[in-house]
N, C-alpha and C positions, 0 to 999 in steps of 0.2 A: 211191202215190207213182209219179211218172212217170219213165221212164228218162232222158229228156232232161236232167233236172236234175242228173244225176250227173257230167257232164263240164263243166268250165269251158270247154273248147273242144270242138267237135263231133268233131274229129279230133286225135289226138296222134301226131306223127311220131316213130318210133324208127328205128334203122338198119334199112333194108329192110322195115320193118313199120309198118302204120298201124292204129290202133284207131278204129273207127267205129260209130255206131248204124246198124243194118242198113237201116232205112227211108230213110236219107239217101244211100245209095249209088246210083249211076246205072248199075249193071250187075246182072244177074240173080244173086240170092243164094239164093233159096228151095231150089232143087235142091241147091246146095252145102251149105246148112245141113242138109237132109234126109239127105244122104250122111254127114255127120259124126255126125248124130244116130243113124242106123241103125248105123254102125260102133261108136259109143260105147256104145250101149244094146242091142246085138244079143243079149246074154245073156237079156234079158227079151222082146225083140221076136220072137225066132226061133220062139216058139210059134205066131205067126200066119203065118209063112212062113220057110223056110230060104233063100229067094232074096232076097238083099239088093237087087237091082235092083227087084224088085216092091215091097219095103218102102219104098225111096226114093221111088218113084212114088206110092205110097199116102199117104205123109205129107207130100209137098211142099207141099200146100195149107194145112197146118195152123198154120204158124208166124206169130205176130204180130210183124212186123218192128220195131215201135216199142219192143219189150221186149228185143230181142236186141242184144248188142254183139259185134262181130266183129274178130278180128285177121286182117289180110289183107296180101298183097303184090300190088300192082297189082289184078288182078281175081280172084285166087285166095284163097278163104277158108281160113284155116289153123286157127283156133280160134274157139270161140263160148262165150257164157254169157248167161244172161238175168237180168234184175233185176226183181223184182216186190214185191208187198205181202204175200205169204205166204198170201193168201186165194184166189187164182185163178192158174192157170198161164198162161204166155204162149203157149198153143196153143189153137186152136179146131178141134175135129174135125168133119168132115162125113162122114156115112155113105156117100154115093154113091161118092166116090173110093176109099174103103176097100174097098167091095164090088167095085168095078170092077177093082181090081188084086189083091185078095187072095181073091176069090170070095165068094159069099154067106155061107157059114157062118163062115169065119175073119174076113171083113171086118166082119160084124155083131158077132162076138165082140170084135174089136179096138175097135170103136166103143163098145160097152156097157162093157167093162172099163176101157179107157183114158180114156174120157170121165169116168168116176167118179173115176179116179185123178188126172187132170190138171185138168179144168175145175172140179171141186168140191173142189180141194185145200185142206186146212187143216192147220195145225200143232197139236200137242197142248199148246199154250200160247197165251197172248194176245199178239198182235202189237201192240206199242206204236207210237205215232206216229213215233218216231225209228228204227224198225226197218225193214229192207229184206231181202228174201229173194234169195239167189243160187241159180239153178237151171240145169239142163241144161248143165253145164260139160263141154266135150269138145274134143278136138284131132283134126285130120285124121290118119288112121292112119299115113301115111308121114312125119309131122312130129312125132311124139311124142318126148318126152325132150329137147326143146330149150328148155324153159322158156316156151313160148308161152302156155299157160294161166295160168301164174304171172304173167307180165307183163300179160296181159289183165285179170286180177282186180285187180292192183295199180292199174291205170288206172281201173277201174270204182269201186274203193273209195276215192274221193278226197273224200268228204264225211263230216261227223261223225255219220253214222248208225251204229246197231249193225247189223251184217250177220249174218244167220242162214242156215243151210243144213241140209239133210237128206241124209245119205249112208248107203248100205248098209254094214253091218259087214264085208261081204266085199270091199268096194272099198278094198283096202289102199293102192293107188296114190293114190287121191283123198284118203284120210285123211292120208297123208304130205304131200301138197301143201297141204292146209288147215292142218296143224300148222305147216308152214314159213311160212305167211302170218299166223300168230298166232292161229288159231282154237282154241278150247277146248271140250271136250264139256260140255254142261250138262244134257242129258237123253237117256236111252236108252229106246226103246220096243220091245217085242217085236214082231217082224214076223209076219204070217200065214204059214201053212205054204206057200201057193202062191208066196210071194215068192222062195223059194230061198235065203234067208239068215236069220240069227238075229235081228238087231236093226236098227232105224232109229236112227242116231245123229244127234242134233241138236247143232250147234256154233254158237258165236258168236265174232265177232272185231271 
């Protein structure tokens, strides 16, 4: 399922806020997406480096802009989320930039581990034709708590598909957000030890 089909209009104007598909913006967004990505998922990325600047540089190349929706004010990206088919992630990792910014050992480890997690992603249930997956929901660190991610997801979810997502059981803030949007848990899967939390929770809405 292609992201473009999920908005009746390519941009939806809100007070001081615009929702856009990333690839259609005429300003640089990949580094901003990478910054939000690193801040939002640092709990898992810090194994590869404690330096957020290095992580941002390492992952800037990897985002497939046609799959990402952004909430922005002018040229400042405030929140992001990706829409996919649940079978592959909206990221494509390359080993060279990871090694360049993280060093050979950690860069190669990031490539091997995250490529498996992201690019070969699959859910423990069959994705039907009318299902779409919501992934990589995150808000700029200094803009959290203002309902930006909620508004972004509402604008994305404007078609009659069934939307599914996977969230760590330890991510209580995200679970509250999805509950607020009407998502309900339909499957819980035990996470591996190295994940750092107990379960993957799968929800639909």
